[in-house]
C-alpha positions as CSV (number, residue, x, y, z in Angstrom):
1,M,-8.0,-83.5,-19.1
2,A,-4.7,-81.7,-21.0
3,K,-1.6,-82.8,-20.9
4,V,0.5,-79.5,-20.6
5,S,4.4,-78.8,-20.3
6,L,5.6,-75.9,-18.5
7,Y,8.9,-74.4,-17.7
8,I,9.4,-74.1,-13.8
9,N,12.4,-73.1,-11.8
10,E,13.8,-76.6,-10.6
11,E,14.3,-75.4,-7.2
12,V,10.5,-74.3,-7.1
13,W,9.7,-77.8,-8.5
14,A,11.8,-79.6,-6.0
15,K,10.1,-77.9,-3.1
16,F,6.7,-78.3,-4.4
17,R,7.2,-81.9,-4.9
18,E,8.5,-82.3,-1.4
19,E,5.4,-80.6,-0.2
20,V,3.1,-82.8,-1.7
21,F,5.0,-85.9,-0.5
22,R,4.8,-84.6,2.8
23,K,1.0,-83.9,2.4
24,Y,0.4,-87.7,0.6
25,G,3.2,-89.8,1.4
26,S,3.5,-89.8,-2.4
27,L,4.0,-88.3,-5.7
28,R,0.8,-89.5,-7.0
29,K,-1.2,-86.1,-6.3
30,L,1.1,-83.8,-8.1
31,S,-1.3,-83.1,-10.9
32,S,-4.3,-82.9,-8.4
33,E,-2.2,-80.4,-6.4
34,V,-1.3,-78.0,-9.2
35,E,-5.0,-78.1,-10.6
36,A,-6.0,-77.2,-7.1
37,L,-3.4,-74.1,-7.1
38,L,-4.7,-73.2,-10.6
39,R,-8.1,-73.4,-9.6
40,S,-7.9,-70.8,-6.5
41,T,-6.5,-68.4,-8.8
42,L,-9.5,-68.6,-10.9
43,V,-12.1,-66.5,-8.4
44,Q,-14.2,-65.2,-10.8
45,D,-15.3,-68.9,-11.7
46,K,-15.7,-69.9,-8.1
47,V,-17.7,-66.9,-7.4
48,K,-20.1,-67.8,-10.3
49,S,-20.6,-71.3,-9.6
50,E,-21.2,-70.3,-5.8
51,F,-23.9,-67.6,-6.8
52,E,-25.3,-70.5,-9.3
53,R,-25.4,-72.8,-6.6
54,L,-27.4,-70.0,-4.6
55,G,-30.0,-69.9,-7.1
56,I,-28.4,-66.1,-8.2
57,K,-28.1,-65.3,-11.8
58,T,-24.8,-64.3,-13.2
59,E,-24.8,-63.2,-16.5
60,G,-22.3,-61.3,-18.0
61,T,-19.5,-59.1,-16.0
62,I,-19.8,-55.8,-14.8
63,S,-16.8,-52.8,-15.2
64,S,-16.0,-50.6,-12.1
65,R,-17.5,-47.6,-14.2
66,E,-20.9,-49.5,-14.6
67,V,-20.6,-49.8,-10.8
68,K,-20.2,-46.7,-10.0
69,E,-22.6,-45.5,-12.3
70,K,-25.3,-47.7,-10.5
71,R,-24.4,-46.6,-6.6
72,P,-27.3,-45.0,-5.1
73,M,-27.1,-41.4,-4.4
74,L,-26.1,-40.6,-0.8
75,K,-28.5,-38.6,1.3
76,G,-27.0,-36.0,3.7
77,P,-23.7,-34.9,4.3
78,A,-20.5,-37.2,3.6
79,S,-19.5,-39.0,6.7
80,E,-16.1,-37.6,6.5
81,K,-17.5,-34.0,6.7
82,M,-19.5,-35.2,9.7
83,V,-16.6,-36.7,11.9
84,R,-14.7,-33.8,11.0
85,E,-16.9,-31.6,12.5
86,M,-17.2,-33.7,15.4
87,R,-13.6,-33.5,15.7
88,Q,-13.3,-29.9,15.9
89,K,-16.1,-29.4,18.4
90,R,-14.1,-31.7,20.8
91,V,-10.9,-29.7,20.1
92,A,-12.8,-26.6,20.6
93,E,-14.6,-28.0,23.9
94,A,-11.1,-28.9,25.2
95,L,-9.4,-25.6,24.3
96,S,-12.3,-23.7,26.1
97,R,-11.6,-25.9,29.2
98,Q,-8.0,-25.0,29.4
């Protein structure tokens, strides 16, 4: 455990204390509520711990560039092209009926 001093807007702190009091009926859980909020912002740690719980190794991190490089090459035309062609056919059919 570490003792920490923070500068927080008085109004925000008062509202937070009110919420903790409403939730627990006392202010004894202030520290645990602050810790819970901090933990919720540490998504990477949570994801890593859940992967490890499932038995999946998580060594290091991967950059977005590495993700792009490791993506499989797609086969066939892009879906945008296929959808565009389908729409053009529908428009052409609708125009020919008129």
